[in-house]
C-alpha positions as CSV (number, residue, x, y, z in Angstrom):
1,X,17.2,122.0,140.4
2,X,18.6,125.4,139.7
3,X,18.9,124.6,136.0
4,X,15.2,123.8,135.9
5,X,14.3,127.0,137.5
6,X,16.5,129.1,135.2
7,X,15.1,127.2,132.2
8,X,11.5,127.9,133.3
9,X,12.2,131.6,133.9
10,X,14.0,131.9,130.5
11,X,11.0,130.2,128.8
12,X,8.6,132.6,130.4
13,X,10.6,135.6,129.4
14,X,11.0,134.5,125.8
15,X,7.3,133.9,125.5
16,X,6.5,137.5,126.4
17,X,8.9,139.1,123.9
18,X,7.3,139.4,120.5
19,X,9.0,138.1,117.4
20,X,9.4,141.6,115.9
21,X,11.7,142.5,118.9
22,X,13.8,139.4,118.3
23,X,14.1,140.4,114.6
24,X,15.2,143.9,115.4
25,X,17.7,142.6,118.0
26,X,19.2,140.2,115.4
27,X,19.4,143.1,112.9
28,X,21.2,145.3,115.4
29,X,23.6,142.6,116.6
30,X,24.3,141.7,112.9
31,X,25.1,145.3,112.1
32,X,27.4,145.6,115.1
33,X,29.2,142.4,114.3
34,X,29.7,143.4,110.7
35,X,31.1,146.8,111.8
36,X,33.4,145.2,114.3
37,X,34.6,142.7,111.7
38,X,35.4,145.5,109.3
39,X,37.4,147.2,112.0
40,X,39.3,144.1,113.1
41,X,40.0,142.6,109.7
42,X,43.3,144.6,109.4
43,X,44.7,143.0,112.6
44,X,43.3,139.5,112.2
45,X,41.9,138.2,108.9
46,X,40.3,135.1,110.6
47,X,38.5,137.0,113.3
48,X,37.4,139.9,111.1
49,X,36.1,137.5,108.5
50,X,34.2,135.4,111.0
51,X,32.6,138.5,112.5
52,X,31.6,139.8,109.1
53,X,30.2,136.4,108.1
54,X,28.1,136.1,111.3
55,X,27.0,139.7,111.0
56,X,25.9,139.3,107.4
57,X,24.0,136.1,108.2
58,X,22.1,137.8,111.1
59,X,21.4,140.8,108.9
60,X,20.1,138.7,106.0
61,X,18.1,136.4,108.2
62,X,16.3,139.2,109.9
63,X,15.6,141.0,106.6
64,X,14.3,137.8,104.9
65,X,12.1,137.1,107.9
66,X,10.5,140.6,107.6
67,X,9.4,139.9,104.0
68,X,7.9,136.5,104.9
């Protein structure tokens, strides 16, 4: 019951946010993840590499979606 209410509220909130806001949010999160990965790569190669990879995918995806 609570899951259905939360799902309904989330669907309503997502519908009101325009796609351009999601693209900007993905770009910012990608930039932050890439920067965090660069800082962490000295301590942990796996964690830093994963953060850089995820960040670059988010950055590239949002930039490509702007040109479409």
